[in-house]
N, C-alpha and C positions, 0 to 999 in steps of 0.2 A: 737854460733858459727860463727863471722863474715870472711866472705869469704874462705871458707873450699876449702882446696883441695881436689878436686874429682875425682875420677876415672868410668869411664862407663865401668860398667862389663856386660859382654851381656854373659847371663848364657846357656848354651846348646839351641841354637838356630840351634835346627839340624831337619833335615828331619825324621827324627825318629816322630816327633811332631806335623807331618804334615798328616801323613796319618799313617794307622796300629793302632796296641791295643791303643798305647798310645797320640794318638789326642789329640790336647788340645780343649776343648769345652767351656769353657769361661773364658775370653772376648772371643769372634768369635777371629781363630786365625791367620786371615788373618785381622782381626782390630788389633790386638798386635802387629802383624808383622811391619805394617805402624808405629805404636805408635813408635817400634826402629828401625826404620829404622831415623824418626824424631831425637830421641834421639841421634840416632850418627850423625845429621847433627849439632845438636844444639851443642854438646859434641866437632867435629872438629873444627867447627866455633868457639867458646871459647877456644880452646889450651887445652883441658881437655882431657887428655889418655885413652886408650879405650883398657881393655881387653879382647880378644875372650876365652870364653871356651867352652872344646867341652868333653863332658863324652862320657868314652871308656871304654870296656869288651874286653871278649878277643874272638878273633877268634872264629866263631861257635858262637856263644853265638845268645840268642835270637832279644835280640835290642842290640844298641850302639856297634855292632860289625866292626872293624875299617877296614874290606875289604869293607863293602857292601856302597851303594849310602847311606844307612838310616844315615850311621853315619858322612855324610860332613853336612856342615855349608845349612842352606837354598840358593837358590842360589843371594836371592838379597843381603844378608849380606851377603857371598863369593866377589860374583861382586863390596862390597865396603871396602875390605879389603885391608889393605897396609902395606907400609913393616914398619910404623911407630907404626902397631896394636904391643899388647906384646897376645902372643899364648899359652895357655897352655889346658893340657889336665888331667883331673882329673878320677879318679875310686869311688871316694866317694858324696855323695850329697853335701857337704859343697866344694867350690871352695879353701879352705886353705889346708883340708889333703894332705897331699902326693902331696905338688905342691911349686911351689918357689912363689906362691904370695903376703904371708906373709912377705917372704924377699924381696920382689920388691916395695911393699909397702913404706917401711921403707926406701929406697934406692931412692925411688922418692919421699919423703915429703907426702904422700899421707895421708890422716885421715879422708879421707868419701869415701864409698865407694857406689855408686848407682848400683842399680840388675835391671834388665829389662831379659827376658828370660823365661825359662821354667823350671819343673813347680813351680806355687809357694806351691803346698804342700809337694815338697821335698827340691829340691834343691836351690830353693829361701830359702825357713825357713830353711833349714841347713845353707844357708852361712850367713845368717840376723842374729843368733845363734851365727855361729863362729866371725863375726864383732867385737862383743860385749866382747866376750872373749879375744881379740886380743888389744880392747883399741880403734876398730873405731869404727865412728859413720856408721849407716846405713842409705843409701834411699831406697823406692823399689817407684816403678813408678806403679800403680795401672792398668792404662790401656794400659800396655807396660809387662807386667804379664798374664799366664795362667796357668789356671787346667785344669786337670780331674774329669772325673764322679768315684766314690767310691763306689763298693759295696765287703764286704768279711765278715767274722764270725762275725764281731762285727757289723754290722751295713753299712747300705749307704745312701750315699747326694751324691747332686748334685755337679756340679764344679761351679756353680754360689753360693751355702752355701759356698763351702771350700775355695771356691775363697777370698768372701766377707769377713767372718767369719775373716780370716787368716789374711785379711787387716786390720782389726780393733784390733787384737789381737795385729800385729808389730804395729799399731801404739798408743796401748796403753804402750807402754814400749822400745820395742827392736830396732824402727825405726822411721823413718817422711816418711809416706806414703803419695803420690803426682799423679796428670794425670800430665802426660806429659807434661802439658802448661803450669800449675803451676813449676814444677820443673825449665823449660824453663824461667819460669821468674825471680825464683831465683838466675838461674844461670848468666843472665845476670844483673841482680844485686849485682851478688857478692855477695850471703846471705846466708845463711841456710838455710834450711827447719824447720818449729816449726814439733815435735811431742810433743802429749800430755802423762801423766802421768800414771801408774798404780792405785795411788789411786783418783783422779781425773775420770778417769775413770770408776771404780769402783762405789765408788759415782754417775756419772749420772746413770750406768747401775741400782744402787741399784735401783732408781727411776720408771725406766720402768716397763710398766704392760704388763706380759709376759702372 
């Protein structure tokens, strides 16, 4: 796709992910936050619309309670918010379910969703999959997203493994994965980001010695 019509989607860059049980572990949250800010600056300079998303639950819920400071955007993001940003709240993993975002993309001629924010293993994953079902291209900035360590009855896995595994999965079929620097180059050139495909990823994967 040449000259893609992008939207930069800030997924849940909320205080909940900077302290407490949902703290982002990989990449380091301060590093990914810096890259999110960098992406905002690039988008603003290029005239790319910005969508800011906040996850919300019920009052009194253990996380994302809208009456608490944990629900709020990180201050570094809040201070950059302008009236031109489109603001939405969501109650599900994907940014599309129960929101007006899909209608907004149609009204604004958006064909490519660039995702930054949290968590790689939940809302980024759901939103990437959602883009495909709605006929939208997806981009994920690998250094501007982040994951948590996970342990449950099915097993345990480090945040680094979660994040890097999902980046490879995304890039194999569902989304173009790139660093913020590479995305900036593409934006400057009004070019799309390349992604792999499942067959070629599988062929190369079959050659790996595990």
